[in-house]
N, C-alpha and C positions, 0 to 999 in steps of 0.2 A: 798336202790336203787338197790343193787345187787339182792334182791329177786324179785323186779319188773322186772328187766332185764331178770332174769331167766324165769319168768312167761310170759313175753311178747315177748320173742324170741331172747334173746342174750345179751351179755355183752356190745354191742355197745350203748345201751340206757344209761347205767351207765356212759360210757365214754363221751357221748354227753352231759348229764346233768352236769357232772363235768366240761367239757370244756365250756359250756354255762355260768355256774356260774362265771368262771374265766374271760370270755370275755365281759360280760355285767355288767358294774358297777351298783351296787345297786340292783341286782337281788337276791331275796331270794327264796330258794327251801326248803320246809319243809315237813316232814312226820308227820301226826297227827293221833293219834289213837282215834277213837270215843268212848266216855264213854258209860257205860251201860244204862244211862238215862241222860236226859237233853240235852241242846244244840240242834243240829239238828238230834240227834238219833231218828229214826223212822219218820223222815221228809225228804222232798225232797230238792235237791239243790235249786230249785226255791223258796221254802219256806224261805230259808235263805237270798235270795237276795245278795249272796256273791259278784258276779261280779259287780252289780250296786252299792252296798253299800261300797265295799272295793277296787275294781279294781283288786283283786286277782282272779286267775283262779284255779278251781279244774281240774287237769290234768289227774289224774288216781286214781283208788281205788283198793286196794287188799282186797278181801273177801274170806276167807276159801281157801287160796292158789290159787285163781283165779285172774288174772289181768284184770281189766276193764279200758281200755284206753278211755279217752274222754267221761265220763259219761254225759248224757244229763240232762236237767232241771228236768225231771220227775224221775231221779234216787233217790231212797230212801236209806238213810244211816242206817246201822244196827250197834248194839254194836260190838266193836272190829274191825270194818273196819279200814284200814290204808289208809289215804287220802293224796295224793300228791298235794300240793298247791304251786303255783308259783306267784310271783309278787314282788313288792318292799318290803323292810323290814317292813314298816309300814302297807302295805295292807295285807301281810301274817299274821302279828300279829293280825290285826283286824278280818281277816277271821278265825283264830284259836279260837278267843273268841266266834264268832258266832257258829262255829262247835261244840265246846266243852261246851259252856255255861259258 
């Protein structure tokens, strides 16, 4: 979270995410590293139907030290991308399985 905050403009993002997790019962926030192959590596967010299948949201991606907030459905995941996913514990777990295979 600190790396994303640094890349996206400040430590306030880290503080807000931590605060949000504490104030919203059942909210899960996870950082997922994309594998070298499998899952949604080299595929788009839309290909995975993450939002419709799991109700989780891909909130941001870190790629090569660049923060990408709010990636759209045409965003293609690459090996080593770090993906920020938010939702219920169950939805984040299901999204992780889709993302990583």
